[in-house]
C-alpha positions as CSV (number, residue, x, y, z in Angstrom):
1,M,91.3,140.7,114.0
2,D,88.9,142.7,116.4
3,V,88.7,141.1,119.9
4,K,85.1,140.6,119.8
5,L,84.9,138.8,116.3
6,F,87.9,136.6,117.5
7,L,86.2,135.3,120.8
8,T,83.0,134.8,118.9
9,V,84.8,132.7,116.5
10,V,86.6,130.7,119.5
11,A,83.1,130.4,121.5
12,V,81.7,128.6,118.0
13,Y,84.4,126.5,117.8
14,L,84.6,125.0,121.2
15,L,80.7,124.6,121.1
16,S,80.9,122.5,118.3
17,F,83.0,119.8,120.9
18,L,80.0,119.5,123.1
19,S,79.3,115.9,124.0
20,V,76.3,114.0,123.7
21,D,75.0,111.9,127.2
22,D,74.6,108.1,127.5
23,E,70.8,108.9,126.4
24,G,71.4,110.3,123.0
25,T,70.2,114.0,124.2
26,A,72.2,116.8,123.1
27,N,73.3,119.7,125.4
28,I,71.7,122.7,124.9
29,T,73.8,125.2,122.9
30,I,73.8,128.5,121.9
31,I,74.4,130.3,118.3
32,P,76.0,133.6,119.1
33,P,74.7,136.5,117.3
34,P,76.4,137.7,114.6
35,P,79.0,140.5,115.1
36,T,77.5,144.1,114.5
37,Q,78.1,146.0,111.4
38,S,78.6,149.6,110.1
39,P,75.7,150.8,108.0
40,S,78.0,151.1,105.1
41,E,78.9,147.2,105.5
42,N,75.1,146.4,105.9
43,A,74.2,148.5,102.6
44,E,76.9,146.4,100.7
45,N,75.8,143.2,101.6
46,N,72.1,143.7,101.8
47,N,71.5,141.7,98.5
48,S,74.3,139.1,98.7
49,F,74.0,135.2,99.1
50,Y,75.6,133.5,101.9
51,S,77.3,129.8,101.6
52,S,76.2,127.5,104.2
53,T,78.9,126.1,106.9
54,P,78.2,123.0,108.7
55,M,78.7,122.9,112.3
56,S,79.2,119.5,113.7
57,K,77.5,117.9,116.5
58,T,75.8,120.7,117.8
59,S,72.0,121.8,118.3
60,S,70.1,124.6,118.9
61,V,67.4,123.8,121.0
62,T,65.0,126.6,122.9
63,S,63.8,125.8,126.0
64,N,60.3,125.1,124.7
65,G,61.7,122.4,122.3
66,F,61.9,124.4,119.2
67,S,65.3,125.1,117.5
68,D,66.8,128.4,115.6
69,A,68.2,126.2,112.9
70,L,67.5,123.1,111.1
71,N,68.0,120.4,113.7
72,V,68.4,116.7,113.0
73,S,66.3,114.2,115.2
74,N,67.1,110.5,114.9
75,G,68.4,111.7,111.6
76,S,65.4,113.7,110.4
77,Y,65.2,117.1,109.9
78,I,62.5,119.3,110.9
79,L,61.8,123.0,109.8
80,S,61.7,125.3,112.8
81,P,59.2,128.1,112.9
82,V,60.3,131.8,113.6
83,D,57.6,131.9,116.3
84,N,55.4,129.3,117.9
85,D,52.7,128.7,120.2
86,A,53.8,128.8,123.9
87,S,50.7,126.8,125.0
88,P,51.4,122.9,124.9
89,V,47.7,122.4,124.2
90,N,47.7,124.6,121.2
91,K,50.7,123.4,120.0
92,N,49.6,119.6,120.0
93,K,47.0,120.7,117.4
94,E,48.6,123.8,115.4
95,N,52.0,122.5,115.4
96,Y,51.4,119.3,114.0
97,M,52.1,120.0,110.3
98,N,54.4,122.9,111.0
99,N,56.8,120.5,112.7
100,K,56.3,117.7,110.6
101,N,59.3,116.2,108.9
102,I,59.3,113.9,105.6
103,N,59.4,110.7,108.1
104,G,56.2,111.3,110.0
105,N,57.5,112.7,113.3
106,T,54.8,114.5,114.9
107,N,56.0,115.7,118.1
108,G,58.3,118.6,116.8
109,I,61.6,119.3,118.1
110,N,62.5,117.1,121.1
111,N,65.7,117.0,123.2
112,N,66.7,113.5,122.3
113,I,69.3,114.5,119.5
114,N,71.2,111.7,118.1
115,A,75.1,111.6,118.5
116,N,75.8,111.9,114.8
117,T,73.3,115.0,114.0
118,T,74.7,118.6,112.6
119,T,73.4,121.7,112.6
120,I,73.4,123.8,109.3
121,I,74.1,127.3,109.8
122,A,74.4,130.3,107.4
123,D,77.9,132.1,107.7
124,I,78.0,134.7,110.0
125,E,77.3,138.0,107.7
126,G,79.9,140.0,106.6
127,E,82.6,137.5,107.0
128,V,81.7,135.4,103.8
129,K,79.5,136.5,100.9
130,K,79.2,135.5,97.6
131,R,78.9,138.1,95.0
132,V,76.1,137.8,92.3
133,P,76.9,139.9,89.2
134,R,73.2,142.2,88.2
135,Y,72.0,140.2,85.4
136,D,68.8,140.8,83.5
137,K,65.5,139.1,83.9
138,I,66.5,137.0,81.2
139,Y,69.4,135.5,82.9
140,Y,67.3,134.8,86.1
141,I,64.4,133.0,83.7
142,A,67.1,131.0,82.2
143,K,68.4,130.0,85.6
144,E,65.0,128.9,86.5
145,I,64.9,126.7,83.5
146,L,68.0,124.8,85.1
147,T,66.9,124.8,88.7
148,T,63.6,123.4,87.7
149,E,65.3,120.9,85.3
150,I,67.5,119.7,88.1
151,T,64.0,118.6,89.9
152,Y,62.7,117.2,87.1
153,N,65.7,115.3,86.6
154,K,65.7,113.9,90.0
155,D,62.3,113.1,90.2
156,L,62.6,111.0,87.1
157,D,65.3,109.1,88.6
158,V,63.0,108.4,91.8
159,I,61.5,105.8,89.0
160,N,63.9,105.1,87.1
161,T,66.7,104.1,89.1
162,C,65.2,104.1,92.7
163,F,61.8,102.4,92.3
164,R,63.1,100.0,89.2
165,E,65.5,98.6,92.0
166,E,63.0,97.9,94.3
167,V,61.1,95.8,91.7
168,F,63.7,94.0,90.4
169,R,64.7,92.9,93.4
170,E,61.3,91.2,94.0
171,G,60.9,90.7,90.5
172,F,57.8,92.1,89.4
173,E,56.5,92.6,86.2
174,E,53.7,95.2,86.8
175,C,56.0,98.0,86.5
176,S,57.5,97.3,83.1
177,M,55.5,99.5,81.1
178,L,56.0,102.7,83.2
179,L,60.1,101.6,83.7
180,G,60.1,101.3,80.1
181,L,58.5,104.5,79.5
182,V,60.7,106.5,82.1
183,A,63.8,105.3,80.6
184,P,64.5,107.2,77.6
185,L,63.3,110.5,79.6
186,A,65.6,109.9,82.5
187,H,68.4,109.4,79.7
188,A,68.1,112.3,78.0
189,H,67.3,114.9,80.6
190,A,70.6,113.8,82.6
191,Q,72.2,114.8,79.6
192,L,70.2,118.0,79.4
193,V,70.8,119.3,82.7
194,K,74.5,118.9,82.3
195,D,74.5,121.1,79.2
196,L,72.1,123.6,80.6
197,D,74.5,124.0,84.1
198,Q,77.6,124.4,81.9
199,R,75.5,127.0,79.6
200,M,75.1,129.0,82.8
201,K,78.5,128.8,83.9
202,N,79.4,130.1,80.5
203,W,76.7,132.8,81.1
204,E,78.5,133.6,84.5
205,G,81.9,133.8,83.0
206,Q,83.1,130.1,84.3
207,G,84.3,128.9,80.7
208,G,82.6,128.2,77.5
209,P,82.6,130.2,74.1
210,K,81.7,134.1,75.0
211,N,79.3,134.1,71.9
212,N,77.1,131.8,74.0
213,S,76.7,133.8,76.8
214,G,73.3,135.0,77.0
215,K,71.5,132.1,75.3
216,I,69.6,129.0,76.2
217,A,67.1,128.2,73.8
218,D,69.6,127.1,71.6
219,V,70.3,124.1,74.5
220,L,66.8,123.0,74.5
221,L,66.5,123.2,70.9
222,T,69.1,120.7,70.4
223,H,67.6,118.3,73.3
224,L,63.7,118.5,73.1
225,P,62.5,118.2,69.6
226,P,64.1,114.8,69.3
227,L,62.3,113.6,72.4
228,L,59.1,114.3,71.1
229,T,57.9,111.2,69.8
230,V,59.2,109.9,73.5
231,Y,56.6,112.1,75.1
232,E,54.1,110.8,72.7
233,E,54.8,107.4,73.7
234,Y,54.2,108.8,77.3
235,L,51.2,110.4,77.0
236,D,49.8,107.7,75.1
237,G,50.4,105.1,78.0
238,H,50.7,106.8,81.4
239,L,47.0,106.6,81.9
240,L,47.4,102.7,81.5
241,V,50.4,102.8,83.9
242,L,48.5,104.4,86.9
243,E,45.5,102.0,85.8
244,R,47.9,98.8,86.1
245,L,49.6,100.1,89.2
246,D,46.2,100.5,91.0
247,Q,44.9,96.8,89.8
248,A,48.3,95.7,91.1
249,S,48.2,97.0,94.7
250,K,44.6,95.6,94.7
251,Q,45.4,92.1,93.6
252,N,48.7,91.6,94.9
253,T,49.5,91.7,98.4
254,R,53.2,91.6,98.2
255,F,53.2,94.6,95.4
256,E,51.4,96.4,97.6
257,Q,53.6,95.8,100.6
258,L,56.4,97.0,98.2
259,Y,54.4,99.8,97.1
260,R,53.8,101.0,100.5
261,E,57.4,100.7,101.6
262,F,58.7,102.4,98.7
263,E,56.6,105.6,99.3
264,M,58.2,105.4,103.0
265,Q,61.6,105.7,101.8
266,K,63.0,109.4,101.9
267,V,63.6,109.9,98.4
268,C,60.0,109.4,97.5
269,Y,59.2,112.5,99.0
270,L,55.8,112.6,96.9
271,P,53.0,109.9,95.9
272,L,54.4,107.6,93.6
273,S,51.5,108.6,91.4
274,V,52.8,112.1,91.5
275,F,56.2,111.2,90.1
276,V,54.3,109.0,87.2
277,L,52.7,112.4,86.2
278,K,56.0,114.8,86.1
279,P,56.5,114.8,82.4
280,L,53.1,115.9,81.7
281,H,53.7,118.7,84.2
282,R,57.4,119.2,82.7
283,L,56.1,120.2,79.2
284,L,54.0,122.5,80.8
285,H,56.6,124.3,82.4
286,Y,58.5,124.6,79.2
287,Q,56.1,126.2,77.4
288,S,55.7,128.7,80.2
289,L,59.4,129.4,80.6
290,L,59.8,129.8,76.7
291,Q,57.0,132.5,76.7
292,R,58.7,134.4,79.3
293,L,61.8,134.3,77.2
294,L,60.0,135.6,74.2
295,K,58.4,138.4,76.0
296,N,61.7,139.5,77.5
297,Y,63.9,139.1,74.3
298,A,64.3,142.0,72.0
299,P,63.3,141.2,68.1
300,N,66.9,141.1,67.3
301,H,68.2,139.0,70.3
302,S,70.5,136.1,69.1
303,D,68.3,133.7,71.1
304,R,64.7,134.6,70.1
305,A,64.8,132.4,66.6
306,D,65.9,129.2,68.6
307,C,63.4,130.1,71.3
308,M,60.2,130.7,69.0
309,T,61.5,127.4,67.2
310,V,61.2,125.2,70.6
311,N,57.9,126.9,71.6
312,N,56.2,126.3,68.1
313,T,57.8,122.6,68.1
314,L,56.5,121.7,71.5
315,K,52.8,123.3,70.4
316,D,51.4,120.3,69.1
317,L,52.3,118.2,71.9
318,I,50.9,120.9,74.7
319,Q,47.4,121.0,73.5
320,P,47.0,117.0,74.2
321,V,48.7,117.0,77.2
322,L,45.8,119.9,78.5
323,D,43.3,118.1,77.3
324,T,44.1,114.9,79.0
325,L,45.9,116.3,82.2
326,A,42.6,116.5,84.4
327,I,42.0,112.8,83.3
328,S,45.3,112.0,84.4
329,E,45.1,114.4,87.9
330,N,41.4,112.7,88.2
331,L,42.5,109.2,87.8
332,A,46.0,109.6,90.2
333,T,43.8,111.3,93.0
334,L,41.2,108.7,93.0
335,C,43.8,105.9,93.4
336,E,45.6,107.8,95.9
337,L,42.3,108.5,97.9
338,Q,41.8,104.6,97.7
339,R,44.6,104.4,99.7
340,D,43.4,106.7,102.3
341,V,40.2,105.7,102.9
342,V,39.0,102.4,104.9
343,G,35.7,101.0,104.5
344,Y,34.7,102.0,100.9
345,D,36.1,99.8,98.3
346,N,35.9,101.0,94.8
347,I,36.3,104.6,94.9
348,V,38.1,104.3,91.4
349,Q,35.2,103.7,89.0
350,D,34.4,105.0,85.1
351,G,33.3,108.0,84.9
352,R,33.8,109.3,88.5
353,K,35.3,112.6,89.0
354,F,37.0,114.1,92.1
355,I,35.7,117.5,92.9
356,R,36.7,118.5,96.6
357,H,38.0,116.9,99.8
358,G,38.2,118.5,103.2
359,C,37.6,118.8,106.9
360,L,33.8,120.1,108.2
361,L,32.6,120.0,111.7
362,K,29.4,117.6,111.7
363,H,27.2,118.1,114.6
364,S,25.9,115.1,116.8
365,R,24.7,114.5,120.0
366,K,28.0,114.3,121.4
367,G,28.4,117.9,120.2
368,Y,30.6,119.1,117.1
369,Q,33.1,116.3,115.8
370,Q,35.9,117.2,113.1
371,R,35.0,115.0,110.1
372,M,36.6,114.3,106.4
373,F,34.1,114.7,103.6
374,F,35.0,113.4,100.2
375,L,32.8,114.9,97.1
376,F,33.0,113.2,94.1
377,S,30.8,113.6,91.1
378,D,28.2,111.2,92.0
379,I,28.3,110.7,95.6
380,L,29.6,112.3,99.4
381,L,31.7,110.0,101.9
382,Y,32.1,111.5,105.2
383,T,35.0,110.0,107.3
384,S,37.1,110.5,110.4
385,R,40.4,110.0,111.1
386,S,41.6,106.3,111.7
387,G,45.0,106.0,113.5
388,T,47.4,108.2,112.1
389,S,47.2,107.7,108.2
390,Q,43.8,106.7,106.8
391,F,40.1,107.3,107.1
392,K,37.4,105.3,108.1
393,V,34.1,105.8,106.1
394,H,31.2,106.8,108.3
395,G,28.6,107.3,105.4
396,H,27.8,108.1,102.1
397,M,25.2,109.8,100.1
398,P,24.5,109.4,96.3
399,L,24.3,113.1,95.2
400,R,20.9,112.3,93.0
401,G,19.3,112.2,96.3
402,V,20.8,115.2,98.1
403,L,19.4,118.2,98.9
404,I,21.2,121.1,100.8
405,E,19.5,124.1,102.7
406,E,21.0,126.7,104.8
407,P,20.7,127.0,108.6
408,E,19.3,129.5,110.9
409,G,20.7,130.9,114.4
410,E,24.4,130.9,115.0
411,L,25.1,128.4,112.2
412,A,23.8,130.7,109.5
413,N,27.1,132.0,108.8
414,Y,29.0,129.1,108.3
415,G,26.8,125.7,108.5
416,L,25.0,124.0,105.7
417,I,22.2,121.0,106.5
418,I,22.8,118.0,103.9
419,Y,19.9,115.8,103.4
420,G,20.4,112.2,101.9
421,G,18.1,109.7,102.1
422,N,16.6,109.5,105.7
423,R,19.8,111.0,107.0
424,A,20.5,114.7,107.9
425,L,24.0,116.2,108.3
426,T,24.4,119.5,110.1
427,V,28.2,120.8,109.3
428,A,30.0,123.9,109.6
429,A,33.0,125.3,107.9
430,N,35.7,127.4,109.5
431,S,34.6,130.2,107.7
432,Q,32.3,131.8,105.1
433,E,34.7,131.5,102.3
434,E,35.3,127.7,103.0
435,K,31.1,127.2,103.2
436,E,30.9,129.0,100.1
437,R,33.3,127.0,98.4
438,W,31.5,123.5,99.6
439,K,28.5,125.0,98.6
440,A,29.4,125.8,95.4
441,D,30.6,122.4,94.4
442,L,28.0,120.7,96.1
443,Q,25.0,122.2,94.3
444,Q,26.9,121.8,90.9
445,A,27.6,118.3,91.4
446,I,24.0,117.6,92.6
447,Q,22.7,118.9,89.3
448,Q,25.1,117.3,87.3
449,A,24.5,114.1,89.0
450,R,20.6,114.5,88.6
451,D,20.9,115.4,84.7
452,K,22.8,112.2,84.1
453,T,21.3,109.3,82.8
454,D,24.3,106.5,83.4
455,T,23.5,104.5,86.4
456,K,26.3,102.1,86.0
457,V,28.3,103.1,89.0
458,T,27.3,101.2,92.2
459,Y,27.2,102.5,95.6
460,L,26.7,99.2,97.5
461,S,30.4,99.0,98.6
462,L,30.5,100.2,102.0
463,K,31.9,97.8,104.5
464,S,29.8,98.7,107.5
465,S,26.4,97.6,107.3
466,S,25.2,101.0,108.9
467,S,26.1,104.6,108.2
468,S,26.0,105.6,111.7
469,D,29.3,106.8,113.9
470,E,28.2,104.4,116.7
471,I,28.1,101.5,114.5
472,L,31.4,102.2,112.8
473,D,33.3,102.4,115.9
474,Q,33.0,98.4,116.3
475,C,34.4,97.8,112.7
476,G,37.7,97.0,114.4
477,N,41.3,98.0,113.8
478,D,42.2,96.1,110.8
479,V,43.8,98.9,109.0
480,P,46.8,98.3,107.0
481,K,50.0,100.4,108.3
482,A,50.3,103.5,105.9
483,A,53.5,105.4,104.6
484,A,54.5,107.9,107.3
485,Q,55.1,110.4,104.1
486,R,51.6,110.2,103.5
487,N,50.9,112.2,106.2
488,N,52.2,115.1,104.2
489,T,49.9,114.8,101.7
490,T,46.8,117.2,101.0
491,V,44.2,114.9,102.4
492,H,46.1,115.1,106.0
493,V,47.2,118.5,105.6
494,C,43.5,119.4,105.0
495,W,42.5,117.3,108.2
496,H,45.0,119.3,110.4
497,R,44.4,122.7,108.8
498,N,40.8,122.3,109.0
499,T,40.6,123.1,105.2
500,S,39.8,121.7,101.8
501,I,41.4,121.7,98.1
502,S,39.4,120.9,94.8
503,M,40.4,119.8,91.6
504,K,40.6,122.8,90.1
505,D,43.2,123.6,93.0
506,Q,45.3,120.6,92.1
507,L,45.1,121.7,88.4
508,I,46.5,125.4,89.3
509,A,49.3,123.7,91.4
510,V,50.5,121.5,88.5
511,E,51.5,124.8,86.4
512,N,53.0,126.3,89.8
513,Q,56.2,124.5,90.7
514,L,59.8,125.8,91.7
515,S,63.1,125.2,92.5
516,G,66.3,127.2,93.8
517,Y,68.2,128.4,96.8
518,L,66.5,130.7,99.2
519,L,68.0,132.1,102.4
520,R,66.0,131.0,105.4
521,K,66.0,133.8,108.6
522,F,66.9,132.5,111.8
523,K,64.7,132.9,114.7
524,S,67.0,135.0,117.0
525,S,69.9,136.2,115.3
526,N,70.5,138.1,111.8
527,G,71.5,135.1,110.4
528,W,70.5,133.2,107.2
529,Q,70.4,129.8,106.5
530,K,70.9,128.6,102.5
531,L,68.5,125.8,101.4
532,W,67.9,124.1,97.9
533,V,64.0,124.4,98.2
534,V,61.4,122.7,95.8
535,F,57.6,124.0,95.7
536,T,55.3,121.2,94.4
537,S,52.0,119.9,95.3
538,F,51.4,122.6,98.1
539,C,54.4,122.1,99.9
540,L,57.9,123.3,100.0
541,F,60.5,120.9,100.6
542,F,63.8,121.6,101.8
543,Y,67.3,120.3,100.6
544,K,70.7,121.0,102.2
545,G,71.9,121.4,98.4
546,C,70.3,120.6,94.8
547,T,72.5,117.2,94.6
548,D,70.9,115.8,97.7
549,D,68.6,112.8,97.3
550,F,66.1,113.3,99.6
551,P,64.4,116.5,101.3
552,L,65.8,117.1,105.0
553,A,62.4,118.7,105.7
554,S,59.0,119.8,104.4
555,L,56.7,122.9,105.1
556,P,52.8,122.3,103.8
557,L,51.2,125.4,102.5
558,L,47.8,125.3,102.9
559,C,46.2,128.3,104.9
560,Y,49.6,129.9,104.9
561,S,49.7,133.9,103.7
562,V,52.3,134.9,101.7
563,G,53.4,138.6,101.0
564,P,56.5,141.1,102.0
565,P,57.9,141.5,105.6
566,T,55.9,144.4,107.6
567,P,58.1,147.4,108.8
568,E,57.6,145.7,112.2
569,D,59.1,142.7,111.2
570,A,62.3,144.8,110.7
571,I,63.9,142.3,108.3
572,G,66.2,145.3,106.5
573,K,66.7,142.9,103.6
574,D,65.5,143.1,99.6
575,F,64.0,140.3,98.2
576,V,62.5,138.7,101.3
577,F,59.1,137.3,101.5
578,K,57.1,136.2,104.8
579,L,55.0,133.1,105.5
580,Q,52.9,132.9,108.0
581,Y,50.2,130.5,109.7
582,K,48.8,131.9,112.7
583,N,51.9,132.0,115.1
584,H,53.9,130.2,112.4
585,V,56.2,132.7,110.6
586,Y,59.0,132.4,108.4
587,F,60.9,134.4,106.4
588,F,62.8,133.6,103.4
589,R,65.0,135.7,100.8
590,A,65.5,135.6,97.2
591,E,68.4,136.4,95.4
592,S,66.8,139.0,92.8
593,E,63.5,141.1,92.1
594,Y,62.6,138.4,89.5
595,T,63.0,135.0,91.8
596,Y,61.3,137.1,94.6
597,Q,58.3,137.8,92.1
598,R,58.3,134.4,91.2
599,W,58.3,132.9,94.6
600,L,55.4,135.1,95.5
601,E,53.6,133.8,92.5
602,V,53.8,130.2,92.4
603,I,53.2,130.1,96.3
604,S,50.4,132.4,96.2
605,S,48.8,129.9,93.9
606,A,48.6,127.4,96.4
607,T,48.0,129.2,100.0
608,Q,44.4,129.8,99.6
609,Q,44.2,131.9,102.6
610,G,47.2,134.3,101.0
611,T,44.3,136.2,99.1
612,I,44.7,139.2,101.4
613,K,48.4,139.5,99.6
614,R,47.1,138.6,96.3
615,K,46.5,142.4,95.1
616,H,49.9,143.0,95.9
617,I,51.5,140.0,94.1
618,D,49.2,141.0,91.0
619,N,50.5,144.3,90.8
620,I,54.0,143.3,90.8
621,A,53.7,140.8,88.3
622,N,51.7,143.2,86.1
623,Q,54.3,145.7,86.2
624,N,57.1,143.1,85.5
625,S,55.0,141.3,82.1
626,I,54.7,138.4,84.1
627,E,51.4,136.0,83.9
628,T,49.9,134.8,86.9
629,S,47.5,132.1,87.5
630,P,43.8,132.5,87.7
631,E,42.1,132.6,90.7
632,K,40.7,129.7,92.6
């Protein structure tokens, strides 16, 4: 064995036994750089995936508090950026979401490492590698069916297993309808994911009849048609489920507490209402994946007939899902916003539609102050952050009496003046593009509100007797404690990133979800860390493996740019994409050209600020006959 390599391995082994001091602080350790390789070795390993190897009781923490690996702080993992802000002042604001873990730790990596923590690193390049045969695009589409099915199956279990246990323990009957609808789906898809996994193993030469290799639609044909009636029942009942959950939360304090405490659990990595809508999302994913297969199957392909049969069987159900989805997402969003907003009791109302929420700077006697605005089809609310998890209402404006105009002077580019009743709000967006989004949505909503003749919606629910900022501060601090995970929802991300999202954005995001393994590059070495990654709800969730019950870390992607690395990045690998928000940079590596394109496609649908990369992504997609999501 090469002496240099031997010494490196010994050093890593000795470092793994570093003790933790009495205060629970791990000693700083250094992960050695990978051994040098010859050009031929680099070329050979250029497209390989590496398995991950745990190192016990070590952490790689740099002097500024960030880490090269996925670190654990008090049992919680935080994804570290490739680069970070040197300024402590900037770190407090800009690093908030980038170093935000699923348990609500907002202080980034600290030096108080728990004694039981582990650091997961990829094997040193060149020592261990997994050779993946060069399958065609059809293989990777089939693999995407499997990987996304794994995530869907686990999402069903969040309700069918985890939530069921909590509800039964407390004896609540409010959720009986939800549990009854989910149970048959969870049981059926547990078997489907096993059969899909076995088929892919067969495809990869790991057993099974050879005549099944290269086929996947026949597995779906066996499982999905018998489930159509189950999905029809779910489609008919899910809106009532959302309404009952909302009513129970308002009327039963014990149930509300259970609801909030369940969302604090690591396994509930999304709001519960999002899990309720996952079966509708999955039907749309099946259709998209089947159409991808049909585009790539030759006319005489052995799996084409089964693929067309499954696709045609789902068609009758897809249109009702599309017709209902906007209503469903709107109701779920209203219910979630009601829990995020304090001081306005009846956000959930018949006929009310969510349009946009986001951050604007409001001018006052004290200067410009950050405010969170919520635009609905009939009313505009403006709020400020209260504590860590909710927003207090400062005022509301019924849209029928609202006017907007362009300011003059320095605010001409980014500003708007909003008139409502006897008030005038001067606000500024963070960019011209963001201002135009707000302006267009406000103008359309105002006009539609004036055209309506229905006056059933009431606005007299503001708890404060005045909408002034000064009076609001006297309302007290009787804000119920919210779940830590809620700090990762889009409302809170918009607050910290000074941006906004609309209902149109949310509907696009529904159809752009993805799961699979990616390699994440370490900051200070050539090593790559293998992670199971789930992209949903504008956020990347990171797991050690696909069988883990909860994510180790999360990375909200609003305002990130996505695209290939630049020559200056000196990555030197294929299928690598770069995520960047200000100083925060991450590199991820896919296993094939197809999966690389898919990750670019779905992430670009959510980042908003990634539009500068969009032409590149569209060109790749067009060259390979992959449909892209429409522009927001």
